[in-house]
Backbone as JSON, one array per atom type, in Angstrom:
{
  "sequence": "XXXXXXXXXXXXXXXXXXXXXXXXXXXXXXXXXXXXXXXXXXXXXXXXXXXXXXXXXXXXXXXXXXXXXXXXXXXXXXXXXXXXXXXXXXXXXXXXXXXXXXXXXXXXXXXXXXXXXXXXXXXXXXXXXXXXXXXXXXXXXXXXXXXXXXXXXXXXXXXXXXXXXX",
  "N": [[99.19, 95.65, 134.87], [96.41, 94.12, 133.4], [96.67, 91.23, 131.42], [95.73, 89.82, 128.23], [93.49, 87.04, 127.87], [94.11, 83.68, 126.63], [92.12, 83.11, 124.65], [91.19, 85.69, 124.05], [93.55, 86.72, 123.03], [93.83, 85.21, 120.67], [91.58, 86.09, 119.29], [92.21, 88.81, 119.0], [94.46, 88.51, 117.39], [93.33, 87.44, 115.03], [91.78, 89.64, 114.14], [93.81, 91.57, 113.87], [95.37, 90.41, 111.83], [93.45, 90.38, 109.75], [93.14, 93.16, 109.35], [95.72, 93.88, 108.58], [95.84, 92.45, 106.2], [93.84, 93.82, 104.72], [95.07, 96.35, 104.47], [97.53, 95.71, 103.18], [96.76, 94.3, 100.79], [95.17, 96.27, 99.67], [97.08, 98.34, 99.19], [98.73, 96.98, 97.36], [96.9, 96.59, 95.25], [96.35, 99.26, 94.58], [98.9, 100.03, 93.71], [99.13, 98.42, 91.42], [97.16, 99.59, 89.84], [98.22, 102.18, 89.57], [100.54, 101.68, 88.1], [99.56, 100.6, 85.79], [99.28, 100.73, 82.3], [97.47, 103.13, 80.32], [94.88, 103.41, 77.89], [93.63, 105.75, 77.1], [92.9, 109.1, 78.31], [90.58, 109.02, 79.89], [90.45, 106.37, 80.78], [92.82, 106.36, 82.25], [92.13, 108.25, 84.24], [90.01, 106.87, 85.41], [91.41, 104.67, 86.51], [92.98, 106.04, 88.39], [91.03, 107.21, 90.09], [89.78, 104.92, 91.0], [91.87, 103.78, 92.42], [92.04, 105.68, 94.45], [89.56, 105.28, 95.68], [89.99, 102.68, 96.68], [91.99, 103.32, 98.48], [90.54, 104.84, 100.37], [88.67, 102.93, 101.26], [89.91, 100.48, 101.89], [92.76, 100.7, 102.45], [93.3, 102.95, 104.21], [91.4, 102.48, 106.42], [92.3, 99.86, 107.07], [95.02, 100.29, 107.78], [94.78, 102.07, 109.97], [93.26, 100.53, 111.78], [94.94, 98.33, 112.05], [97.08, 99.51, 113.38], [95.77, 100.24, 115.74], [95.06, 97.69, 116.78], [97.65, 96.77, 117.06], [98.56, 98.5, 119.04], [96.96, 97.59, 121.15], [98.02, 95.02, 121.39], [100.58, 95.78, 122.3], [99.99, 96.97, 124.77], [98.46, 95.11, 126.22], [99.61, 92.59, 126.22], [102.4, 90.3, 126.65], [104.25, 91.06, 124.8], [104.78, 93.8, 124.49], [105.98, 97.04, 123.31], [108.52, 97.72, 122.33], [110.13, 95.66, 123.11], [111.41, 93.63, 121.77], [113.76, 93.47, 119.07], [112.73, 93.01, 116.49], [110.1, 93.84, 116.78], [110.45, 96.56, 117.26], [111.46, 97.32, 114.76], [109.21, 96.75, 113.22], [107.37, 98.7, 114.18], [108.7, 101.1, 113.48], [108.99, 100.89, 110.64], [106.29, 100.5, 109.92], [105.06, 102.92, 110.79], [106.5, 104.68, 109.17], [105.59, 103.88, 106.61], [102.91, 104.63, 106.81], [103.21, 107.42, 107.09], [104.42, 108.05, 104.62], [102.32, 107.42, 102.89], [100.27, 109.13, 103.84], [101.3, 111.81, 103.79], [102.69, 111.97, 101.43], [102.06, 110.17, 99.09], [99.13, 110.21, 98.98], [98.27, 113.06, 98.88], [99.54, 113.83, 96.45], [98.34, 112.05, 94.65], [95.7, 113.02, 94.73], [96.12, 115.56, 93.58], [96.92, 114.79, 90.99], [94.58, 113.55, 90.07], [92.82, 115.77, 90.1], [94.08, 117.4, 88.19], [93.92, 115.76, 85.93], [91.17, 115.43, 85.63], [90.29, 117.85, 84.63], [90.69, 117.88, 81.84], [90.2, 115.36, 80.76], [89.19, 113.01, 78.32], [87.89, 110.7, 75.83], [89.54, 110.88, 73.58], [91.98, 111.88, 74.25], [95.3, 111.26, 75.14], [97.4, 111.38, 77.82], [100.41, 113.22, 77.66], [103.71, 111.99, 78.46], [105.01, 113.73, 80.21], [103.02, 115.29, 81.3], [102.06, 115.43, 83.95], [104.28, 116.23, 85.25], [106.71, 115.57, 87.68], [105.05, 114.29, 89.41], [103.53, 111.89, 88.85], [105.51, 109.76, 88.42], [106.6, 109.83, 91.03], [104.41, 109.11, 92.66], [103.98, 106.53, 91.64], [106.39, 105.22, 92.4], [106.35, 105.6, 95.16], [104.12, 104.07, 95.83], [105.07, 101.54, 95.17], [107.18, 101.37, 96.99], [105.76, 101.44, 99.41], [104.29, 99.03, 99.18], [106.38, 97.14, 99.11], [107.45, 97.63, 101.64], [105.31, 96.83, 103.31], [105.13, 94.1, 102.67], [107.63, 93.35, 103.6], [107.2, 93.8, 106.34], [105.35, 91.79, 106.87], [106.97, 89.56, 106.45], [108.85, 89.98, 108.53], [107.12, 89.69, 110.72], [106.46, 86.99, 110.57], [108.94, 85.55, 110.53], [110.43, 86.72, 112.55], [113.1, 87.94, 112.84], [116.18, 88.75, 114.53], [115.35, 87.9, 117.02], [115.68, 88.41, 119.84], [115.86, 89.88, 123.06], [116.1, 93.44, 123.37], [119.11, 95.01, 124.35]],
  "CA": [[98.12, 95.74, 133.91], [95.86, 92.81, 133.07], [96.95, 90.77, 130.06], [94.62, 89.14, 127.57], [93.4, 85.58, 128.0], [94.47, 83.04, 125.36], [91.03, 83.29, 123.67], [91.23, 87.1, 123.64], [94.76, 86.86, 122.18], [93.52, 84.65, 119.35], [90.63, 87.01, 118.65], [92.99, 89.98, 118.61], [95.33, 88.11, 116.27], [92.48, 87.34, 113.84], [91.46, 90.98, 113.67], [95.05, 92.22, 113.43], [95.7, 89.84, 110.52], [92.48, 90.89, 108.77], [93.44, 94.57, 109.06], [96.98, 93.88, 107.82], [95.49, 92.02, 104.84], [93.16, 94.94, 104.06], [96.08, 97.36, 104.2], [98.51, 95.23, 102.21], [96.11, 94.04, 99.51], [94.78, 97.58, 99.14], [98.28, 99.01, 98.64], [99.14, 96.25, 96.16], [95.93, 96.9, 94.19], [96.6, 100.64, 94.16], [100.13, 100.03, 92.93], [98.83, 97.87, 90.1], [96.43, 100.61, 89.08], [99.13, 103.29, 89.25], [101.52, 101.25, 87.1], [98.86, 100.06, 84.62], [99.21, 101.66, 81.17], [96.1, 103.51, 79.96], [94.64, 103.63, 76.45], [93.3, 107.17, 76.94], [92.88, 109.84, 79.58], [89.45, 108.58, 80.72], [90.87, 105.15, 81.45], [93.8, 106.79, 83.25], [91.38, 108.88, 85.33], [89.28, 105.79, 86.08], [92.39, 103.94, 87.32], [93.38, 106.88, 89.51], [89.92, 107.36, 91.04], [89.58, 103.6, 91.61], [92.93, 103.66, 93.43], [91.65, 106.53, 95.57], [88.46, 104.56, 96.36], [90.63, 101.6, 97.43], [92.68, 103.96, 99.59], [89.56, 105.21, 101.38], [87.86, 101.82, 101.77], [90.74, 99.37, 102.38], [94.09, 101.05, 102.95], [93.25, 103.81, 105.41], [90.84, 101.75, 107.57], [93.18, 98.74, 107.43], [96.21, 100.81, 108.47], [94.38, 102.62, 111.28], [92.84, 99.43, 112.66], [96.14, 97.53, 112.34], [97.82, 100.23, 114.43], [95.01, 100.12, 116.99], [95.25, 96.34, 117.32], [99.06, 96.72, 117.48], [98.63, 99.18, 120.34], [96.38, 96.67, 122.13], [99.08, 94.01, 121.61], [101.64, 96.36, 123.12], [99.51, 97.29, 126.11], [97.76, 94.03, 126.92], [100.29, 91.29, 126.09], [103.8, 90.28, 127.09], [105.11, 91.52, 123.71], [105.17, 95.19, 124.66], [106.13, 97.82, 122.07], [109.9, 97.73, 121.85], [110.84, 94.66, 123.89], [112.22, 92.85, 120.83], [114.21, 94.29, 117.94], [111.84, 92.87, 115.35], [108.94, 94.68, 117.06], [110.87, 97.94, 117.04], [111.52, 97.49, 113.3], [107.82, 96.8, 112.73], [106.78, 100.0, 114.5], [109.36, 102.14, 112.69], [108.63, 100.75, 109.22], [104.85, 100.72, 109.8], [104.79, 104.36, 110.89], [107.07, 105.29, 107.95], [104.67, 103.6, 105.51], [101.73, 105.49, 107.0], [103.6, 108.8, 106.8], [104.61, 108.16, 103.17], [100.99, 107.45, 102.28], [99.47, 110.29, 104.29], [101.85, 113.11, 103.41], [103.33, 111.91, 100.13], [101.28, 109.56, 98.02], [97.73, 110.64, 98.92], [98.1, 114.41, 98.33], [99.94, 113.85, 95.04], [97.29, 111.36, 93.89], [94.58, 113.96, 94.61], [96.52, 116.57, 92.6], [96.9, 114.16, 89.66], [93.16, 113.39, 89.7], [92.28, 117.1, 89.79], [94.69, 117.84, 86.94], [93.42, 114.91, 84.85], [89.73, 115.65, 85.49], [90.06, 119.09, 83.88], [90.71, 117.73, 80.38], [90.09, 113.96, 80.35], [88.16, 112.51, 77.42], [88.32, 109.47, 75.14], [90.49, 111.1, 72.49], [93.24, 112.42, 74.76], [96.25, 110.45, 75.89], [98.28, 112.34, 78.47], [101.84, 113.07, 77.37], [104.45, 111.43, 79.61], [105.43, 114.78, 81.15], [101.86, 116.13, 81.62], [101.94, 115.59, 85.41], [105.6, 116.55, 85.79], [107.3, 114.46, 88.44], [104.05, 113.74, 90.35], [103.15, 110.52, 88.54], [106.56, 108.81, 88.81], [106.75, 109.82, 92.49], [103.3, 108.3, 93.17], [104.25, 105.13, 91.27], [107.48, 104.67, 93.21], [105.91, 105.56, 96.56], [103.23, 102.91, 95.97], [105.94, 100.37, 95.15], [107.9, 101.39, 98.26], [104.81, 101.03, 100.44], [104.0, 97.59, 99.02], [107.57, 96.41, 99.53], [107.54, 97.78, 103.09], [104.3, 96.0, 103.95], [105.55, 92.7, 102.51], [108.73, 93.18, 104.54], [106.62, 93.68, 107.69], [104.78, 90.44, 106.99], [108.12, 88.66, 106.6], [109.36, 90.18, 109.88], [106.15, 89.11, 111.65], [106.49, 85.53, 110.51], [110.25, 84.98, 110.84], [110.93, 87.35, 113.77], [114.56, 88.01, 112.91], [116.65, 89.49, 115.68], [114.39, 87.5, 118.05], [116.18, 88.44, 121.21], [115.5, 91.15, 123.71], [117.03, 94.56, 123.24], [120.0, 95.13, 125.53]],
  "C": [[97.69, 94.32, 133.5], [96.18, 92.46, 131.62], [95.73, 90.02, 129.52], [94.66, 87.64, 127.84], [93.81, 84.96, 126.66], [93.39, 83.22, 124.27], [91.0, 84.74, 123.16], [92.42, 87.37, 122.73], [94.48, 86.36, 120.77], [92.56, 85.55, 118.59], [91.34, 88.26, 118.17], [93.85, 89.68, 117.39], [94.53, 88.02, 114.97], [92.19, 88.73, 113.28], [92.71, 91.71, 113.16], [95.45, 91.71, 112.04], [94.74, 90.31, 109.43], [92.81, 92.34, 108.36], [94.74, 94.7, 108.26], [96.7, 93.46, 106.38], [94.78, 93.14, 104.08], [94.18, 95.97, 103.59], [97.0, 96.91, 103.07], [97.88, 95.0, 100.84], [95.67, 95.35, 98.87], [95.95, 98.31, 98.5], [98.75, 98.31, 97.37], [98.2, 96.55, 94.99], [96.12, 98.33, 93.68], [97.85, 100.72, 93.29], [99.91, 99.48, 91.53], [98.09, 98.89, 89.24], [97.33, 101.78, 88.68], [100.08, 102.93, 88.11], [100.88, 100.77, 85.81], [98.83, 101.1, 83.49], [97.74, 101.93, 80.8], [96.01, 103.78, 78.45], [94.35, 105.11, 76.19], [93.17, 107.81, 78.32], [91.7, 109.45, 80.47], [89.79, 107.3, 81.47], [91.9, 105.46, 82.54], [93.08, 107.37, 84.47], [90.59, 107.83, 86.11], [90.22, 105.0, 86.99], [92.77, 104.74, 88.57], [92.26, 107.02, 90.55], [89.59, 106.03, 91.71], [90.63, 103.38, 92.7], [92.58, 104.5, 94.66], [90.51, 105.89, 96.37], [89.03, 103.43, 97.22], [91.36, 102.16, 98.65], [91.7, 104.27, 100.72], [88.85, 104.02, 102.01], [88.68, 100.67, 102.35], [91.99, 99.85, 103.1], [94.01, 101.86, 104.24], [92.6, 103.09, 106.59], [91.73, 100.59, 108.02], [94.39, 99.2, 108.21], [95.85, 101.3, 109.87], [94.04, 101.48, 112.25], [94.0, 98.49, 112.98], [96.97, 98.2, 113.44], [97.08, 100.11, 115.77], [95.18, 98.73, 117.6], [96.71, 96.14, 117.75], [99.26, 97.39, 118.83], [98.06, 98.28, 121.45], [97.37, 95.56, 122.44], [100.14, 94.55, 122.56], [101.23, 96.59, 124.56], [99.02, 96.08, 126.9], [98.4, 92.65, 126.77], [101.73, 91.42, 126.59], [104.74, 90.85, 126.04], [105.61, 92.95, 123.93], [105.29, 95.9, 123.31], [107.53, 97.67, 121.48], [110.77, 96.69, 122.57], [111.8, 93.84, 123.02], [112.59, 93.73, 119.64], [113.25, 94.21, 116.75], [110.56, 93.68, 115.55], [109.27, 96.16, 116.83], [110.91, 98.25, 115.55], [110.11, 97.6, 112.73], [107.18, 98.16, 112.99], [107.39, 101.1, 113.63], [108.93, 102.08, 111.23], [107.13, 101.01, 109.03], [104.49, 102.19, 109.85], [105.34, 105.08, 109.65], [106.14, 105.08, 106.75], [103.42, 104.48, 105.6], [102.06, 106.94, 106.66], [103.81, 109.02, 105.3], [103.25, 108.25, 102.47], [100.21, 108.72, 102.6], [99.99, 111.61, 103.73], [102.52, 113.14, 102.05], [102.39, 111.44, 99.05], [99.87, 110.15, 97.9], [97.56, 112.06, 98.37], [98.48, 114.5, 96.84], [98.9, 113.16, 94.17], [96.07, 112.27, 93.7], [94.89, 115.05, 93.58], [96.47, 116.01, 91.18], [95.45, 114.0, 89.18], [92.55, 114.73, 89.32], [92.8, 117.59, 88.44], [94.12, 117.04, 85.76], [91.94, 115.17, 84.57], [89.43, 116.84, 84.59], [89.97, 118.86, 82.37], [90.46, 116.3, 79.88], [88.92, 113.74, 79.39], [88.73, 111.33, 76.64], [89.42, 109.68, 74.11], [91.85, 111.6, 72.97], [94.03, 111.32, 75.46], [97.23, 111.44, 76.5], [99.72, 112.13, 78.02], [102.59, 112.63, 78.63], [104.83, 112.5, 80.63], [104.27, 115.66, 81.61], [101.75, 116.4, 83.13], [103.27, 115.94, 86.06], [106.15, 115.33, 86.52], [106.29, 113.78, 89.36], [103.77, 112.25, 90.09], [104.26, 109.52, 88.85], [106.75, 108.72, 90.33], [105.66, 108.95, 93.1], [103.55, 106.82, 92.87], [105.3, 104.51, 92.18], [107.13, 104.62, 94.69], [104.99, 104.37, 96.8], [104.06, 101.63, 96.01], [106.7, 100.25, 96.48], [106.99, 100.94, 99.41], [104.53, 99.53, 100.37], [105.18, 96.76, 99.49], [107.72, 96.47, 101.06], [106.54, 96.91, 103.82], [104.63, 94.52, 103.82], [106.73, 92.39, 103.43], [108.2, 93.01, 105.97], [105.98, 92.31, 107.91], [105.89, 89.43, 107.21], [108.68, 88.75, 108.03], [108.43, 89.54, 110.91], [106.21, 87.6, 111.69], [107.82, 84.98, 111.01], [110.9, 85.56, 112.1], [112.46, 87.34, 113.85], [114.97, 88.86, 114.11], [115.79, 89.16, 116.89], [115.04, 87.36, 119.41], [115.88, 89.81, 121.78], [116.57, 92.2, 123.43], [117.88, 94.65, 124.5], [119.77, 96.45, 126.22]]
}
């Protein structure tokens, strides 16, 4: 299979880094919004819907495009997919972060927004147990995702375990 030229590699790297930045910054911004205290239920709802907007405009496209550029790296460069341990870790953690967001955080965030929309106004502050365990789960999942993405950046830079798999 034909590998990429040095110029094509640099172009791929630029796009891969841009998509990783979109994904990571988006997750960090969402986490800040999830953890931000609210004065009333309207502000809470605004924070939640803003986080959802960030998810749709930065996180999801960034994650999908980062995976696509990662696939191109695997297919069109000497790196492969699982040739090095640090690459294997990146694929496992990256897919886990996507699964946590897709099947955990996102559906719960939608449920919280629907539940909050029904009664939100300026005079209501949601009691701490209003959303049951949904809100703490979303908060901790967002923190876990952010930590995982920062870990992936660290792995990409330092390439620990930088020897071929046996």
